[in-house]
Structures are given as C-alpha cells and as structure tokens.
C-alpha positions in Angstrom: -54.9 16.4 49.4 -57.6 16.3 46.7 -61.2 16.2 47.9 -64.3 15.7 45.8 -68.0 15.7 46.7 -70.4 12.9 45.4 -73.7 14.0 43.8 -77.1 12.5 44.6 -76.6 10.3 41.4 -73.3 8.9 42.8 -71.2 11.0 40.4 -67.8 12.4 41.5 -65.6 14.8 39.6 -62.0 13.7 39.8 -59.9 16.7 40.9 -57.7 18.2 38.1 -54.4 17.4 39.9 -55.3 13.7 40.0 -56.5 13.7 36.4 -53.2 15.4 35.4 -51.1 13.0 37.4 -52.8 9.9 35.9 -52.9 11.5 32.4 -56.7 11.0 32.3 -58.7 12.3 29.4 -62.4 12.3 28.5 -63.6 8.8 27.7 -60.8 7.0 29.7 -62.0 4.0 31.7 -61.4 3.6 35.4 -61.2 0.6 37.6 -62.5 0.9 41.2 -61.2 -1.6 43.7 -61.9 -2.0 47.4 -58.9 -3.5 49.3 -59.4 -5.9 52.2 -58.6 -3.0 54.7 -61.4 -0.9 53.1 -59.1 1.3 51.1 -60.5 2.4 47.7 -58.1 2.2 44.8 -58.8 4.1 41.5 -56.8 2.8 38.6 -56.8 3.8 34.9 -57.6 0.9 32.7 -54.6 0.0 30.5 -54.9 0.3 26.7 -55.2 -2.8 24.7 -52.6 -3.6 22.1 -55.2 -3.2 19.4 -55.7 0.4 20.5 -52.1 1.3 20.1 -51.2 -0.9 17.1 -49.8 1.2 14.3 -48.8 4.1 16.6 -45.4 4.1 14.8 -46.6 3.2 11.4 -45.5 6.5 9.8 -42.4 6.6 7.6 -39.3 5.5 9.4 -36.9 8.3 10.4 -33.8 8.9 8.4 -31.6 8.5 11.5 -32.0 5.8 14.1 -34.1 6.6 17.2 -32.9 5.7 20.7 -34.9 3.6 23.1 -35.2 6.6 25.4 -36.7 8.7 22.5 -39.2 5.9 21.6 -40.3 5.7 25.3 -40.6 9.5 25.4 -42.7 9.6 22.2 -44.9 6.8 23.5 -45.6 8.6 26.7 -46.4 11.8 24.8 -48.7 9.9 22.4 -50.6 8.4 25.3 -50.9 11.8 27.0 -52.1 13.5 23.8 -54.1 10.5 22.5 -52.2 11.0 19.2 -52.5 7.4 18.2 
C-alpha cells in the first residue's frame, strides 16, 4: 500500500513505487477521475503521435528487427524519454 499526505496547498507527492510502476517522469501529465462509486482513478495521459513521431528516424539497421524488439525499444524509449 502506498500512502501520501496532502499539503495545505492540495499538493501530493506520488510515492516512488507508484511513479516507477507507471513510468512517470518529471513533467508528465496526469488525469484524475472520480468514478460513480467515489473511487479516485489516477491515469497517466497518453503521448500524442506528434510527440513520438520520428522516434525511429535514425538510420535503418543492417539486419531486420523483430516486432518484439521494436516493442521493447519503444517501451524503453518511453521510460527514458529518449524520443
């Protein structure tokens, strides 16, 4: 369980384990939603296509790259913000 305390200004520090699990970095945007049953949902805002366009614009590799490798590289790029 991850617990945080709200400041008098309404600010909350998201616990590290949650930030790590969601791959959150400084400057990421978050969406707060209150469900009908009163549950609060915190969701990272997805990247726009324009923000990731050109992520693979480097020189093409000499050997073909598998779909699994492409997915792995994309996940790593999003984690590292190496776009």
